Biotite code that builds the C-alpha atoms (Angstrom):
import biotite.structure as struc

atoms = struc.array([
    struc.Atom([-26.631, -50.159, -7.863], chain_id="A", res_id=1, res_name="MET", atom_name="CA", element="C"),
    struc.Atom([-28.857, -53.161, -8.101], chain_id="A", res_id=2, res_name="THR", atom_name="CA", element="C"),
    struc.Atom([-31.593, -53.265, -10.522], chain_id="A", res_id=3, res_name="GLY", atom_name="CA", element="C"),
    struc.Atom([-30.505, -50.149, -12.356], chain_id="A", res_id=4, res_name="ARG", atom_name="CA", element="C"),
    struc.Atom([-30.188, -49.954, -16.216], chain_id="A", res_id=5, res_name="THR", atom_name="CA", element="C"),
    struc.Atom([-27.308, -47.878, -17.411], chain_id="A", res_id=6, res_name="TYR", atom_name="CA", element="C"),
    struc.Atom([-27.423, -45.542, -20.274], chain_id="A", res_id=7, res_name="THR", atom_name="CA", element="C"),
    struc.Atom([-23.678, -46.010, -21.097], chain_id="A", res_id=8, res_name="CYS", atom_name="CA", element="C"),
    struc.Atom([-20.382, -47.335, -19.765], chain_id="A", res_id=9, res_name="GLY", atom_name="CA", element="C"),
    struc.Atom([-19.415, -44.030, -18.144], chain_id="A", res_id=10, res_name="LEU", atom_name="CA", element="C"),
    struc.Atom([-22.893, -43.969, -16.404], chain_id="A", res_id=11, res_name="ASP", atom_name="CA", element="C"),
    struc.Atom([-22.158, -47.530, -15.018], chain_id="A", res_id=12, res_name="ALA", atom_name="CA", element="C"),
    struc.Atom([-18.612, -46.451, -13.832], chain_id="A", res_id=13, res_name="ALA", atom_name="CA", element="C"),
    struc.Atom([-19.693, -43.430, -12.102], chain_id="A", res_id=14, res_name="ILE", atom_name="CA", element="C"),
    struc.Atom([-22.341, -45.628, -10.282], chain_id="A", res_id=15, res_name="ALA", atom_name="CA", element="C"),
    struc.Atom([-19.549, -47.933, -9.052], chain_id="A", res_id=16, res_name="VAL", atom_name="CA", element="C"),
    struc.Atom([-17.392, -45.047, -7.970], chain_id="A", res_id=17, res_name="MET", atom_name="CA", element="C"),
    struc.Atom([-20.353, -43.417, -6.210], chain_id="A", res_id=18, res_name="GLY", atom_name="CA", element="C"),
    struc.Atom([-18.513, -40.458, -4.473], chain_id="A", res_id=19, res_name="GLY", atom_name="CA", element="C"),
    struc.Atom([-15.130, -39.152, -3.733], chain_id="A", res_id=20, res_name="LYS", atom_name="CA", element="C"),
    struc.Atom([-13.810, -41.533, -1.249], chain_id="A", res_id=21, res_name="TRP", atom_name="CA", element="C"),
    struc.Atom([-14.110, -44.671, -3.178], chain_id="A", res_id=22, res_name="LYS", atom_name="CA", element="C"),
    struc.Atom([-11.596, -43.348, -5.708], chain_id="A", res_id=23, res_name="GLY", atom_name="CA", element="C"),
    struc.Atom([-9.183, -42.328, -3.056], chain_id="A", res_id=24, res_name="LEU", atom_name="CA", element="C"),
    struc.Atom([-9.373, -45.650, -1.370], chain_id="A", res_id=25, res_name="ILE", atom_name="CA", element="C"),
    struc.Atom([-8.714, -47.558, -4.709], chain_id="A", res_id=26, res_name="LEU", atom_name="CA", element="C"),
    struc.Atom([-5.740, -45.112, -5.296], chain_id="A", res_id=27, res_name="PHE", atom_name="CA", element="C"),
    struc.Atom([-4.374, -45.996, -1.787], chain_id="A", res_id=28, res_name="ALA", atom_name="CA", element="C"),
    struc.Atom([-5.108, -49.834, -2.225], chain_id="A", res_id=29, res_name="LEU", atom_name="CA", element="C"),
    struc.Atom([-3.131, -49.574, -5.680], chain_id="A", res_id=30, res_name="GLY", atom_name="CA", element="C"),
    struc.Atom([0.177, -49.710, -3.949], chain_id="A", res_id=31, res_name="GLU", atom_name="CA", element="C"),
    struc.Atom([-0.800, -52.994, -2.168], chain_id="A", res_id=32, res_name="GLY", atom_name="CA", element="C"),
    struc.Atom([-2.617, -54.463, 0.555], chain_id="A", res_id=33, res_name="PRO", atom_name="CA", element="C"),
    struc.Atom([-3.295, -52.143, 3.787], chain_id="A", res_id=34, res_name="LEU", atom_name="CA", element="C"),
    struc.Atom([-4.523, -52.575, 7.187], chain_id="A", res_id=35, res_name="ARG", atom_name="CA", element="C"),
    struc.Atom([-7.467, -50.394, 8.322], chain_id="A", res_id=36, res_name="PHE", atom_name="CA", element="C"),
    struc.Atom([-5.556, -47.913, 10.358], chain_id="A", res_id=37, res_name="GLY", atom_name="CA", element="C"),
    struc.Atom([-3.048, -47.549, 7.536], chain_id="A", res_id=38, res_name="GLU", atom_name="CA", element="C"),
    struc.Atom([-5.746, -47.007, 4.964], chain_id="A", res_id=39, res_name="LEU", atom_name="CA", element="C"),
    struc.Atom([-7.190, -44.225, 7.339], chain_id="A", res_id=40, res_name="ARG", atom_name="CA", element="C"),
    struc.Atom([-3.893, -42.397, 7.391], chain_id="A", res_id=41, res_name="ARG", atom_name="CA", element="C"),
    struc.Atom([-3.462, -42.684, 3.817], chain_id="A", res_id=42, res_name="THR", atom_name="CA", element="C"),
    struc.Atom([-6.959, -41.334, 2.982], chain_id="A", res_id=43, res_name="VAL", atom_name="CA", element="C"),
    struc.Atom([-6.599, -37.848, 4.355], chain_id="A", res_id=44, res_name="ALA", atom_name="CA", element="C"),
    struc.Atom([-9.817, -36.359, 5.771], chain_id="A", res_id=45, res_name="GLY", atom_name="CA", element="C"),
    struc.Atom([-11.928, -39.475, 5.923], chain_id="A", res_id=46, res_name="ILE", atom_name="CA", element="C"),
    struc.Atom([-13.749, -40.602, 8.985], chain_id="A", res_id=47, res_name="SER", atom_name="CA", element="C"),
    struc.Atom([-13.489, -43.893, 10.478], chain_id="A", res_id=48, res_name="GLU", atom_name="CA", element="C"),
    struc.Atom([-17.201, -44.320, 10.096], chain_id="A", res_id=49, res_name="ARG", atom_name="CA", element="C"),
    struc.Atom([-17.007, -43.315, 6.381], chain_id="A", res_id=50, res_name="MET", atom_name="CA", element="C"),
    struc.Atom([-14.045, -45.576, 5.662], chain_id="A", res_id=51, res_name="LEU", atom_name="CA", element="C"),
    struc.Atom([-15.918, -48.567, 7.306], chain_id="A", res_id=52, res_name="ILE", atom_name="CA", element="C"),
    struc.Atom([-19.155, -47.866, 5.202], chain_id="A", res_id=53, res_name="LEU", atom_name="CA", element="C"),
    struc.Atom([-17.093, -47.286, 1.799], chain_id="A", res_id=54, res_name="GLN", atom_name="CA", element="C"),
    struc.Atom([-15.000, -50.436, 2.405], chain_id="A", res_id=55, res_name="LEU", atom_name="CA", element="C"),
    struc.Atom([-18.133, -52.516, 3.092], chain_id="A", res_id=56, res_name="ARG", atom_name="CA", element="C"),
    struc.Atom([-19.840, -51.120, -0.078], chain_id="A", res_id=57, res_name="GLU", atom_name="CA", element="C"),
    struc.Atom([-16.814, -51.659, -2.102], chain_id="A", res_id=58, res_name="MET", atom_name="CA", element="C"),
    struc.Atom([-16.392, -55.237, -0.779], chain_id="A", res_id=59, res_name="GLU", atom_name="CA", element="C"),
    struc.Atom([-19.990, -55.905, -1.662], chain_id="A", res_id=60, res_name="ALA", atom_name="CA", element="C"),
    struc.Atom([-19.404, -54.594, -5.180], chain_id="A", res_id=61, res_name="GLY", atom_name="CA", element="C"),
    struc.Atom([-16.336, -56.595, -5.639], chain_id="A", res_id=62, res_name="GLY", atom_name="CA", element="C"),
    struc.Atom([-13.741, -54.124, -5.732], chain_id="A", res_id=63, res_name="LEU", atom_name="CA", element="C"),
    struc.Atom([-12.060, -54.746, -2.492], chain_id="A", res_id=64, res_name="VAL", atom_name="CA", element="C"),
    struc.Atom([-11.161, -58.077, -0.776], chain_id="A", res_id=65, res_name="HIS", atom_name="CA", element="C"),
    struc.Atom([-11.107, -58.318, 2.960], chain_id="A", res_id=66, res_name="ARG", atom_name="CA", element="C"),
    struc.Atom([-8.686, -60.659, 4.611], chain_id="A", res_id=67, res_name="GLU", atom_name="CA", element="C"),
    struc.Atom([-8.859, -61.706, 8.390], chain_id="A", res_id=68, res_name="VAL", atom_name="CA", element="C"),
    struc.Atom([-5.699, -63.172, 9.623], chain_id="A", res_id=69, res_name="HIS", atom_name="CA", element="C"),
    struc.Atom([-6.292, -65.603, 12.638], chain_id="A", res_id=70, res_name="GLN", atom_name="CA", element="C"),
    struc.Atom([-3.766, -64.137, 15.172], chain_id="A", res_id=71, res_name="GLN", atom_name="CA", element="C"),
    struc.Atom([-3.944, -62.205, 18.348], chain_id="A", res_id=72, res_name="VAL", atom_name="CA", element="C"),
    struc.Atom([-4.803, -59.356, 17.869], chain_id="A", res_id=73, res_name="PRO", atom_name="CA", element="C"),
    struc.Atom([-6.672, -59.895, 14.964], chain_id="A", res_id=74, res_name="PRO", atom_name="CA", element="C"),
    struc.Atom([-5.152, -58.518, 11.499], chain_id="A", res_id=75, res_name="LYS", atom_name="CA", element="C"),
    struc.Atom([-7.575, -57.346, 8.634], chain_id="A", res_id=76, res_name="VAL", atom_name="CA", element="C"),
    struc.Atom([-5.988, -56.339, 5.350], chain_id="A", res_id=77, res_name="GLU", atom_name="CA", element="C"),
    struc.Atom([-7.828, -54.866, 2.476], chain_id="A", res_id=78, res_name="TYR", atom_name="CA", element="C"),
    struc.Atom([-6.725, -55.225, -1.159], chain_id="A", res_id=79, res_name="SER", atom_name="CA", element="C"),
    struc.Atom([-7.881, -54.584, -4.479], chain_id="A", res_id=80, res_name="LEU", atom_name="CA", element="C"),
    struc.Atom([-9.774, -57.508, -6.367], chain_id="A", res_id=81, res_name="THR", atom_name="CA", element="C"),
    struc.Atom([-9.039, -57.893, -10.086], chain_id="A", res_id=82, res_name="GLU", atom_name="CA", element="C"),
    struc.Atom([-12.251, -56.009, -10.822], chain_id="A", res_id=83, res_name="PHE", atom_name="CA", element="C"),
    struc.Atom([-11.103, -53.192, -8.447], chain_id="A", res_id=84, res_name="GLY", atom_name="CA", element="C"),
    struc.Atom([-7.693, -53.160, -10.051], chain_id="A", res_id=85, res_name="GLY", atom_name="CA", element="C"),
    struc.Atom([-9.092, -52.683, -13.376], chain_id="A", res_id=86, res_name="SER", atom_name="CA", element="C"),
    struc.Atom([-11.230, -49.749, -12.321], chain_id="A", res_id=87, res_name="LEU", atom_name="CA", element="C"),
    struc.Atom([-7.924, -48.155, -10.684], chain_id="A", res_id=88, res_name="ASN", atom_name="CA", element="C"),
    struc.Atom([-6.081, -48.526, -13.839], chain_id="A", res_id=89, res_name="GLU", atom_name="CA", element="C"),
    struc.Atom([-9.039, -46.840, -15.728], chain_id="A", res_id=90, res_name="ALA", atom_name="CA", element="C"),
    struc.Atom([-9.016, -44.095, -13.161], chain_id="A", res_id=91, res_name="MET", atom_name="CA", element="C"),
    struc.Atom([-5.308, -43.345, -14.061], chain_id="A", res_id=92, res_name="GLY", atom_name="CA", element="C"),
    struc.Atom([-5.710, -41.084, -17.049], chain_id="A", res_id=93, res_name="PRO", atom_name="CA", element="C"),
    struc.Atom([-8.311, -39.156, -15.016], chain_id="A", res_id=94, res_name="LEU", atom_name="CA", element="C"),
    struc.Atom([-5.844, -38.535, -12.145], chain_id="A", res_id=95, res_name="GLY", atom_name="CA", element="C"),
    struc.Atom([-3.179, -37.579, -14.589], chain_id="A", res_id=96, res_name="GLU", atom_name="CA", element="C"),
    struc.Atom([-5.857, -35.047, -16.097], chain_id="A", res_id=97, res_name="TRP", atom_name="CA", element="C"),
    struc.Atom([-6.493, -33.771, -12.661], chain_id="A", res_id=98, res_name="GLY", atom_name="CA", element="C"),
    struc.Atom([-2.682, -33.436, -11.624], chain_id="A", res_id=99, res_name="GLU", atom_name="CA", element="C"),
    struc.Atom([-2.094, -31.548, -15.045], chain_id="A", res_id=100, res_name="LYS", atom_name="CA", element="C"),
    struc.Atom([-4.874, -29.115, -14.489], chain_id="A", res_id=101, res_name="HIS", atom_name="CA", element="C"),
    struc.Atom([-4.660, -28.786, -10.459], chain_id="A", res_id=102, res_name="LEU", atom_name="CA", element="C"),
    struc.Atom([-3.784, -25.192, -10.441], chain_id="A", res_id=103, res_name="GLU", atom_name="CA", element="C"),
    struc.Atom([-6.639, -24.125, -12.697], chain_id="A", res_id=104, res_name="ARG", atom_name="CA", element="C"),
    struc.Atom([-9.189, -26.648, -10.939], chain_id="A", res_id=105, res_name="ILE", atom_name="CA", element="C"),
    struc.Atom([-8.165, -24.922, -7.546], chain_id="A", res_id=106, res_name="GLU", atom_name="CA", element="C"),
    struc.Atom([-8.359, -21.557, -8.734], chain_id="A", res_id=107, res_name="ALA", atom_name="CA", element="C"),
    struc.Atom([-11.891, -22.140, -10.025], chain_id="A", res_id=108, res_name="ILE", atom_name="CA", element="C"),
    struc.Atom([-12.893, -23.542, -6.689], chain_id="A", res_id=109, res_name="SER", atom_name="CA", element="C"),
    struc.Atom([-11.619, -20.572, -4.823], chain_id="A", res_id=110, res_name="ARG", atom_name="CA", element="C"),
    struc.Atom([-13.165, -17.915, -7.196], chain_id="A", res_id=111, res_name="ASP", atom_name="CA", element="C"),
    struc.Atom([-16.008, -19.435, -9.009], chain_id="A", res_id=112, res_name="PRO", atom_name="CA", element="C"),
    struc.Atom([-17.083, -16.434, -10.780], chain_id="A", res_id=113, res_name="ALA", atom_name="CA", element="C"),
])
């Protein structure tokens, strides 16, 4: 994302999202802070490695806050920042559109012709 000029707001928003996992992670964290294991169970299909990579990118991009609680064993929680929360809110209507058209989208993906 660094050093790029965007053609419009949608171009910039899509660049921040960068793939399917970040949206699902944002959605999961929209309910409140989660530990890594809870997040992995919530985001079905994501590998541990991919979740780690996505969380690092999202933390660097200011979407997610990582808090380490000093205890034994260490406890790490992830939560949305204000910036991440605002993106999550903006994705709400897109998610609603997807729910409304889910059957049609699934049918198209099964039979693209």
